[in-house]
C-alpha positions as CSV (number, residue, x, y, z in Angstrom):
1,M,113.0,108.0,144.9
2,K,114.4,111.5,144.3
3,K,117.4,110.0,142.4
4,V,115.1,108.1,140.1
5,I,113.0,111.2,139.3
6,S,116.2,113.2,138.8
7,A,117.6,110.6,136.4
8,V,114.3,110.5,134.4
9,M,114.2,114.3,134.2
10,L,117.8,114.4,133.0
11,M,117.1,111.8,130.3
12,L,114.1,113.8,129.1
13,I,116.1,117.0,129.0
14,T,119.2,115.6,127.3
15,G,117.1,113.7,124.8
16,S,115.8,117.0,123.4
17,V,119.2,118.6,123.4
18,F,120.7,116.0,121.1
19,A,117.9,116.2,118.5
20,A,119.2,116.8,115.0
21,Q,119.5,120.5,114.1
22,I,118.1,121.9,110.9
23,V,120.7,123.5,108.6
24,P,119.6,126.3,106.2
25,K,120.5,126.0,102.5
26,S,122.9,129.0,102.8
27,E,125.1,127.0,105.2
28,L,125.3,123.7,103.3
29,N,128.9,124.4,102.2
30,N,130.0,123.9,105.8
31,Y,128.7,120.3,105.9
32,V,129.3,117.0,104.3
33,K,126.2,115.1,103.0
34,K,126.0,111.6,104.4
35,E,122.7,110.0,103.3
36,R,119.0,110.7,102.8
37,V,116.2,109.7,105.1
38,S,112.4,109.9,104.6
39,I,109.2,109.7,106.5
40,S,105.6,109.1,105.4
41,N,102.1,108.7,106.8
42,V,102.9,110.9,109.9
43,M,99.7,112.0,111.4
44,G,99.4,115.4,113.2
45,G,100.9,118.8,112.5
46,K,104.1,120.0,111.0
47,S,105.8,119.7,114.3
48,K,105.1,116.0,114.4
49,A,106.5,115.6,110.9
50,L,109.7,117.4,111.9
51,E,110.0,115.3,115.0
52,A,109.7,112.2,112.9
53,L,112.4,113.4,110.5
54,R,114.7,114.3,113.5
55,A,114.1,110.8,114.8
56,E,115.2,109.2,111.5
57,V,118.3,111.4,111.4
58,D,119.1,110.5,115.0
59,K,118.8,106.8,114.1
60,K,121.6,107.3,111.6
61,G,123.8,109.0,114.1
62,G,123.4,112.4,112.5
63,E,123.5,115.7,114.4
64,Y,122.5,118.0,111.5
65,M,120.0,117.8,108.7
66,Y,118.8,119.7,105.6
67,I,115.1,119.3,104.8
68,T,114.6,118.7,101.1
69,S,110.8,118.2,101.3
70,L,108.0,118.3,103.8
71,D,104.4,118.3,102.8
72,R,100.9,116.8,102.9
73,P,100.0,115.2,99.5
74,G,96.6,116.3,98.2
75,D,94.1,117.0,101.0
76,S,95.6,114.3,103.3
77,S,96.2,114.8,107.0
78,H,99.3,112.6,106.7
79,W,102.7,114.2,106.3
80,R,105.7,113.0,104.3
81,G,109.2,114.4,104.0
82,T,112.8,113.8,103.2
83,A,116.0,115.2,104.7
84,I,119.8,114.8,104.1
85,V,121.8,113.7,107.1
86,L,124.8,116.0,107.4
87,E,128.1,116.2,109.4
88,K,130.3,119.3,109.8
89,A,133.1,119.6,107.3
90,K,136.6,119.3,108.7
């Protein structure tokens, strides 16, 4: 039973370690742009919207992202956003 709990804890910890990292605009020259991802109708706060963007970048195999937009249209409680999937320049 301890091995099962340890394995689950390891998966939870490593899952958060591999989430896409946000790259600031000032460092974009060090990265290659791959593709654009977007989210919409995400309920909750800004952290939920960022989590959704990271999940989309992760689906594309990206480790880094640059957020191009993140907002709530009008007086909506739903978030939308876009990001560019990046990889380190060689």
